[in-house]
N, C-alpha and C positions, 0 to 999 in steps of 0.2 A: 708861395708857389711850390708845389711838390715836383721834384725832379722826375724825368722820364724813367730813370732806373731807381729802384728803392734804395734809400741811403743805408750805408753800413752801420752796424751797431747791434744792440740787443733789442729784439722785437718780442713783445709779450703776446701770448695767446690768452686773452682774458677769460676768466670763468664767468658763468651766468648765475645770478642770484635769484632763487625762487623762494617765495613765502610759503607758509604752511597751507595756503589755499591752492598751491601749485601754479601760481601766476608769477611772472617775472616781477620782482620788486624794483620798479624803475627808479624810485627815489634813491634807494641804496645803490643801484647800478650806476647812477650818475656820480655819486660820491666816489665809488670805486674807480670808475673811468677817470675822473678828475685827478685823483691821487696818483694813479699809475702814469698818467700822461704829463704830470707836472714837471717843469724844468729841473726841479731839485732831484728828481729821480734820474732823468736823463735817458729814458728809453728812446729808441729810434722811431718806433711806431707800434701799431697794433695789428695783429692778425686775428680779425673777428671771424668766428665760425671755424676755428681749428677744432680738433677732436675734443679738446678740453672744455669747449664751450657747450658741449652736449648738443651740438647743432642738429644731429639726427633726431633729437627729441623735440625740436621746435617746430611749430606750425609755420607756414609761409608768412603769415601776418606777424608772428612773433619775430621771425628773422628780420623782416622789414623794420619793425619797431626797435629792435635791439641795435641794429646797425645805425639807424637814424639817431638813437640815443647816444651811441658812441660818437658819432660825428658832431652832435650838438654839445657834447661834454668836454671834448678835448680842445686844446689851444688852436688858434688859427694856424694853418699850415702843417699841423701834426698829421703825418701820413697814416692811412688805414688800408690794409689789405682785407679783402673779403673772401672767405672760402666759398667756392661755388660748386664743389664736387657733388655729384648725384649719380644715381644708377643709370640715367638715360641722358642723351644729348639734349632732348627737349627740356628736361628739368634743369640741366646746367644753364641752358639759354635763359630760362625763367629767372634763375638766381642771378645771372649777369644783369638782366633788366632791372631787377630789384636793387642790385648793388649800385648801379648807376644812379637810380632814383634816390637812393639813401645816402649818397655822398662818398662812396668808396673811391680810392685812387687806383687801386690795382685789384686783380682777382687772382686767386690761387686755385689751381684745379689739378686733380689727379684723375687718371683714366679709371672708369668704373670697374670695380672688381667683377671678374667674369668676362671682361671684354677681350681677354687673351685666350688662345687655345691652350690645350693641356701641355703641349711640349714647349718649354721655355727656349727662347733664343731662336725660334724658327723664323723664316722669311714671312710666313703668314702672320705670326705674332707682331713683328715689326710693322707690317702693312696695316694691321688692325689698329694698333695704338697710334701710328702715324696719322691714319685717317681721322681718328678721334681728335687729335690735337690740331690737325689742319682745319677741321670743321669749326672748332672753338676759336682758333686764332682768326679765321676769316669772319666769324660772326661778332666777336667781342669788340666793343668800342673802347674798353679799358685794356691797359697793358697787363700781361699775363706772367705769372710764375708757374712753372711746372712743378708738381709735387708728387711724392709717393706717400702722402699723409696717411692714407687709409691702409697702407701696407699690403695691398692686394697684389700689386705688380712691382717687381723689382726692376725699376727703370735703369737702363744702362746709361753711362755717360755719353756713349756714342749716339743713342737715340735723342737725349736731351740736347746735345750739341747740334745734331742734324736739324732738329726743330727750331732751335734758336737762330741758326743761320738761314733757314728757309723763311722764317718769319721775323727777320731782323727788325728791331724797333717795336715789335708787338710782343714777342716773348722775350722778357727782359730779366728773367731770373729763374733760379731753381731752389726748391726747398727740399732738402734731403734728410729724411727722418728715419727711414727703415730700409730694409734690403741689405745686401752684402757690401762690405767694404766702403762705407760712406766716405771716409777720409780719402780713400783712393779715388773715388769719383770726384771729390772736390779738387784733388791734385790734377786730374786729367782735364777737368773743365777750366781750372785756373790757367792751365797751359794754353788752352784754346782761346780763352777770353781773359786776357791779362787784366788783373785788378786795376792797374793804373789807368786803363782806358775808360773805366766806369761805364761800360756798355752792357754788362751782364752781371747781375748780383747772384752770388752763390751762398746760400745760408745753410748752416748745419741745423738739424731739427731737434737736437738735445744739447743742453749746456754742458754735460759732463765731458764732451769732446770739443768744447769751444776753442781752447788753446790749440789743440791738435789741428782743428779746422783752419784757424787763423794762420798757423804755420804753413799749412798746405795751400793757402790762398783764398780762404773764404772771406765773405763780407761781414760775418758775425753769426748770429743764430736767432732762430725763431723758436721760442720755448715756453711751455707752461710753467716752468720753474721760475720764471720772472714774476709770477703771481706770489711766490713765496719769499724770495730774497732779491728783489729787483735791483736795489742799489749795489749789492755785492757783485752781481753779474756785470753791471755797468762799470764798476770800478775795475774788475778783472779785465774786461775788454780794453778799456783805455790804458791800463797799465801795460798790457802786452803790446798793444799797437804803438804806444809811445816808446816803449823799449825797442821795438823793431825800427821805428823811424829814426831814433837817435842812437841806435846801436848801444843801448844801455842794458848791459847784462844783468844788472841788479833788478831793474824793473821787470825784465822778462822772468827772472828767477822768482821774484815775488808773486807775479801773476800765476806761475806754475804751482807754487806752494798753496796759494789760496784756492786755486782750481782743484787741488787734491782734497781740500777740506769741504768745498761745496759739493764735490762729486760724492762724498760720503753721505751728505744729507740727502742728495737726490737718490742715491742708491737705496736709502731707507724707504723712500717713497715708492720706488720701483719694486723693491722686495716685499713690500706690504701686500702686494697683489690687489690692492684696493682701487687701482686705477684712478678715475676722476674723483672718487670719494676721498682718497688720500691727499690728492692735490688740493682739493677744496678745503679740507680740514687744516692742512698746513698753511694755506693762504689766510685762513681766518685768524690764526694765532697772532700774527704780527701785522701783515698788510691790511687785513680787515679792520684791526683796531686803529692803525694809523689813518686809514681812510675815513674813520668815523662811523663805519657800518656796525662794528661790534662795540658795544658799550661796556665800560669798566676795564680794569686792568688787573693783572696778577703781578707778581714780583719775581724777576730773575736776579742774577747777581748784580747787574747794573741797569738793566732796562725793563720797562714795563712790557707786559705781553698778556694777551687774553688767555684765559683758561676755560676749560669746558664748562658750560652752563651759563656763561654770560649772555646777556640780551644781544641778539643779532647773530649768534652762532648758528641758529636754525636756518638762516639764509644760505649757509654754506653746505647744506646737505645736498646730495645728488638728487636729481629728479627721478621719480619713480618711473619704471620699476627697478632702477638701480638701487642696490643695497648700500647702507652705510657701513663703515668699517667698525671693528670691535673696539671696546674701550682699551683692551690690551695693546692693540696696534696704535690707537690714538696716543697712548702714553709714550710709546717708542718714538712716534713722530714728534710729539711735544718735546721730548728730550733732545732730539736731533736739531730741531729748530732753535731751541734754547741755547744749545751749544754754539750755534753759529751767530747768534744775535750780536755779539760784541764786535763783529766785523764792521758794523756801521761806524764805530768810533775811529778805529785805526786797524785796517785789515791785516797789515803785516805784523804789528806788535801783538794784536789780539790772537792772531793765528798761533804765534809762539806760546802765548799764555794758555790758550785752550789746549794745545797739544800737551803741554806740561801738566795741566790739571787733569786731562783725560788719562795720562799715564799714571798719575797719582790717585786715580779713582775719584776725582772731584768734579769732573767735567759736566755732570748732570745735577749738581747741587742747586738748590733754589726752590722756588715754589713748585709744588706738584699739581697735577690736574685736579680740579674740584669736581 
């Protein structure tokens, strides 16, 4: 039984795998979903049709099939959010109908880009966005999370709070990814909706401010980076939460230190400018191999990892017309992921080792991309 309010933790926004005929490779997608949703990883759930799924490039039938594939692949009771954002209210309603039919537990929606007037913060703007969320909340049979996923409108904490109170029990969370002062919004919303009551979930939209968000009162994060190093994010989340619960300064400090290391890896992906192509390549290197989608291994200092050219890597290319990233950028991403891999064994001990090796210029030794 899935709870009314999304459970706290790390939620992954899974990528979509396309074959060279430009079709979704559902057999590989099943393996990928099964690996990420396995108890050994410990994710709280999936956000299907986040920006990283290339949702805007999917047909309506592909969306239905992909969401049904996710539902059929994950363990019983594993929660799924479905992104239903679209340019028009009619399209959002269609996506909600499909989400219900395909087994989603919650829907995530952001106001359409362009639905606000030119002047930010005006009464007209608030009325326009409020009317949009009122319409969706009254229509949807599934519980809703408000999102700024598309980055088009900088939703204020006041607007989110007003909508959550107006539609109490229907709007049950927020996904804060873009806009100004995300941690500040988390702080204000957590004051309005105390985390201990478990009536409203507040999720950060990027893992590089996971700890900052948790300190401010968030429920965790929904992130594409969970495609790359899911177990490390889950470890970091539990280490910090347990540290807070037991007033354990050592655990909190360990979580902060590992957070800094993971943020460096995520920074490399963001700075690449490759967008979804960078995320998908990084996901192929380790998670793709672990899931059995990418065949063959390379050799790092301690752990196997895929290298460019292995069978299955082609499934992690972005869908056209999006371009792939350069080999130079792939090499930089490969080094960043390789540097972080040892966290699987012992996050704290390996963090110290990796920092030392990096300082000595050894942090990127091992197999190079083929």
